[in-house]
C-alpha positions in Angstrom: 8.1 -7.9 33.1 6.3 -4.9 35.7 7.6 -1.4 35.1 7.7 0.5 38.6 8.8 3.6 38.6 10.7 4.7 41.3 9.9 8.0 43.3 12.4 10.2 44.6 11.2 11.1 48.3 9.4 14.1 48.7 7.8 14.2 44.7 4.6 13.3 44.0 4.1 10.6 41.9 1.7 11.4 39.3 4.0 13.8 39.0 7.0 11.3 37.5 4.6 9.4 35.4 3.2 12.8 33.5 7.2 13.2 33.6 7.7 9.9 31.5 4.5 10.0 29.2 5.5 13.8 28.4 9.2 13.1 27.7 8.5 9.9 25.5 5.1 10.4 23.4 7.0 13.0 21.4 9.4 10.9 20.6 6.5 7.7 19.9 4.7 10.9 17.2 8.1 11.7 16.1 8.2 9.0 13.6 5.1 9.8 12.1 5.2 11.6 9.0 3.6 13.9 6.7 4.4 14.0 2.7 7.7 13.6 1.6 9.2 16.9 0.1 11.5 15.6 -3.0 14.0 18.7 -4.0 13.2 19.8 -7.8 16.8 18.4 -8.6 16.8 14.9 -6.8 18.1 12.8 -9.6 15.0 10.4 -10.4 18.4 7.2 -9.6 18.0 8.6 -5.7 14.0 9.3 -5.9 14.0 5.4 -6.6 17.1 4.6 -4.0 15.1 6.4 -1.0 11.9 4.5 -2.4 13.2 1.1 -2.6 15.2 2.3 1.5 11.3 2.7 2.5 10.2 0.0 1.5 13.0 -2.1 3.4 11.6 -0.7 6.7 8.3 -1.6 5.9 7.2 3.1 5.7 5.2 2.0 2.7 2.7 5.2 2.6 6.6 6.6 2.2 7.5 4.5 -1.2 4.7 4.6 -2.6 4.9 9.1 -2.6 8.0 8.5 -3.5 6.7 6.4 -6.4 4.2 9.4 -7.2 7.2 11.5 -7.5 9.0 9.5 -9.6 6.1 8.4 -12.0 5.0 12.6 -12.1 8.2 14.5 -13.0 9.1 11.7 -15.3 6.1 10.5 -17.6 7.3 10.3 -20.4 10.6 8.0 -19.5 9.2 4.3 -20.1 11.8 3.0 -17.3 10.9 4.9 -14.4 7.2 5.4 -15.4 7.5 1.0 -15.2 9.5 0.7 -12.3 6.9 3.1 -10.2 3.8 2.2 -11.6 5.4 -2.1 -10.5 6.9 -0.6 -7.4 3.7 1.2 -6.0 0.7 -2.3 -7.5 3.8 -4.3 -5.9 3.7 -2.6 -2.3 0.0 -2.8 -2.7 0.8 -6.8 -2.6 2.8 -6.6 0.2 0.2 -4.3 2.0 -2.4 -7.3 0.8 -4.8 -4.7 -0.8 -5.1 -7.4 -3.6 -7.4 -5.5 -5.3 -5.2 -2.2 -6.1 -2.3 -4.3 -6.5 -4.4 -6.0 -9.6 -5.4 -2.9 -11.1 -1.8 -1.3 -11.0 -0.6 -4.5 -12.7 -2.9 -4.3 -15.3 -2.5 -0.7 -15.9 1.1 -1.1 -16.5 1.3 -4.5 -19.0 -1.9 -2.0 -20.7 0.9 -0.1 -21.3 2.8 -2.5 -23.1 0.6 -2.8 -25.7 0.1 0.9 -26.3 1.5 1.2 -30.6 5.4 1.9 -30.2 5.3 0.7 -26.3 9.2 0.6 -25.5 9.1 -0.8 -21.4 11.4 -2.6 -19.8 10.9 -6.1 -20.4 11.2 -7.2 -16.7 8.4 -5.1 -15.3 5.9 -6.8 -17.8 7.5 -10.0 -17.0 7.6 -9.2 -13.1 3.7 -8.4 -13.5 2.5 -11.2 -15.4 3.8 -13.3 -12.6 2.4 -11.1 -9.5 -1.0 -11.4 -11.1 -0.9 -15.0 -11.8 0.3 -14.9 -8.4 -3.1 -13.2 -7.1 -5.3 -15.4 -9.1 -3.6 -18.4 -7.2 -4.5 -16.5 -3.9 -8.2 -16.4 -5.6 -7.9 -12.4 -5.4 
């Protein structure tokens, strides 16, 4: 398909092209995002929901930022810590950053071995399965 610009009689073709470019590019670059701002009073479940929504549309950088906030704010709540660490490692896996993914899963599994650890069992099972998958991939 060939895109052609039609010009209005009496206008300069380069003017029309430049107008198109300057009108279009800000829309493209406005989609880029900076650091995520998470209000202090945002509930941990809402932080997780926002992270999951970002992951669903492949906005991994944003999702990781939400999980990092969750990990920092709720590092004393084992459930949230496990969610954050597992999901960050899983995102690294999806990004094919296998070494980072492996390291994240191993760090999470090490937490389960700590004395008095009381972490949700599902993340241990999932992390073990992901390590097996990485091993199968030769990673």
